[in-house]
C-alpha positions as CSV (number, residue, x, y, z in Angstrom):
1,M,44.5,6.6,-82.6
2,R,44.8,9.4,-80.1
3,K,43.0,12.7,-80.3
4,D,45.1,15.6,-81.4
5,K,43.3,18.0,-79.1
6,E,41.3,17.4,-76.0
7,K,38.2,19.4,-75.2
8,V,38.8,21.8,-72.4
9,L,36.0,22.5,-69.9
10,D,35.9,25.3,-67.3
11,E,38.9,27.0,-68.8
12,V,40.1,30.1,-66.9
13,W,39.5,33.4,-68.7
14,T,41.6,36.2,-67.2
15,D,40.6,39.8,-67.8
16,D,43.6,40.1,-70.1
17,R,42.5,37.1,-72.1
18,V,38.9,38.5,-72.4
19,K,40.3,41.9,-73.5
20,S,42.5,40.2,-76.1
21,F,39.4,39.6,-78.2
22,L,39.3,43.4,-78.7
23,Q,42.3,42.8,-81.0
24,V,40.5,40.3,-83.2
25,R,40.3,41.7,-86.8
26,S,38.1,40.8,-89.7
27,Y,39.8,39.2,-92.6
28,D,37.1,39.9,-95.2
29,E,34.2,42.3,-95.8
30,V,32.7,41.7,-92.4
31,E,32.5,44.8,-90.1
32,E,35.2,44.6,-87.5
33,D,32.8,45.1,-84.6
34,F,30.5,42.4,-85.8
35,H,33.4,39.9,-86.3
36,M,34.9,40.7,-82.9
37,L,31.6,40.3,-81.1
38,L,30.7,37.1,-82.9
39,K,34.1,35.5,-82.1
40,A,33.8,36.4,-78.5
41,Y,30.3,34.9,-78.4
42,Q,31.5,31.7,-80.0
43,S,34.5,31.4,-77.7
44,M,33.4,32.5,-74.2
45,R,31.2,31.4,-71.4
46,A,28.4,33.8,-70.6
47,E,30.1,35.5,-67.6
48,D,33.2,36.1,-69.7
49,F,31.2,37.3,-72.6
50,E,29.5,39.8,-70.3
51,K,32.9,41.2,-69.2
52,F,33.9,41.4,-72.9
53,V,30.8,43.3,-73.9
54,G,31.5,45.8,-71.2
55,Y,35.0,46.4,-72.5
56,F,33.7,46.4,-76.1
57,T,31.1,49.1,-75.5
58,A,33.5,51.1,-73.3
59,E,35.6,51.4,-76.5
60,G,32.6,52.8,-78.3
61,R,32.1,49.7,-80.4
62,S,28.7,48.9,-81.8
63,V,26.7,45.9,-80.5
64,N,24.4,46.5,-83.5
65,S,26.9,46.1,-86.3
66,R,25.9,43.8,-89.1
67,N,27.5,41.2,-91.4
68,P,27.2,41.5,-95.2
69,E,23.8,39.6,-95.0
70,G,22.4,42.2,-92.6
71,Q,22.4,40.1,-89.5
72,T,23.4,41.3,-86.1
73,V,25.1,39.2,-83.5
74,L,21.9,39.3,-81.4
75,G,20.0,37.9,-84.4
76,I,22.4,35.0,-84.7
77,V,22.5,34.4,-80.9
78,R,18.7,34.2,-80.9
79,E,18.8,31.3,-83.4
80,H,20.6,29.1,-80.9
81,R,18.4,27.4,-78.3
82,R,20.8,27.6,-75.4
83,S,21.9,31.2,-75.8
84,G,19.3,33.1,-73.8
85,E,21.8,34.4,-71.3
86,Y,24.0,35.8,-74.2
87,A,21.0,37.5,-75.8
88,E,20.2,39.1,-72.5
89,I,23.7,40.4,-72.1
90,L,23.6,41.9,-75.6
91,I,20.2,43.5,-75.0
92,R,21.3,45.1,-71.8
93,A,24.2,46.6,-73.8
94,G,21.8,48.1,-76.3
95,A,21.5,45.5,-79.0
96,E,18.3,45.6,-81.0
């Protein structure tokens, strides 16, 4: 049996592709800023995520938005053992 989808490493993220995550919309009761920021964290390498956070905050979006359970993206990021660089990016952008 062959795999349907191969894992892609070191994928190229252009500025346009990074900015495209500003169009991600929430499909349920999750705050749009939270959903957008979480999807970017889950999808991007740290250097691309840092660019995204710059674009995100330039649009006046909140790095402190919460999900229905009251979690911030920074709170979720801190639960992951290899996410220190992402946490630092969020903190520099004003996340608490």
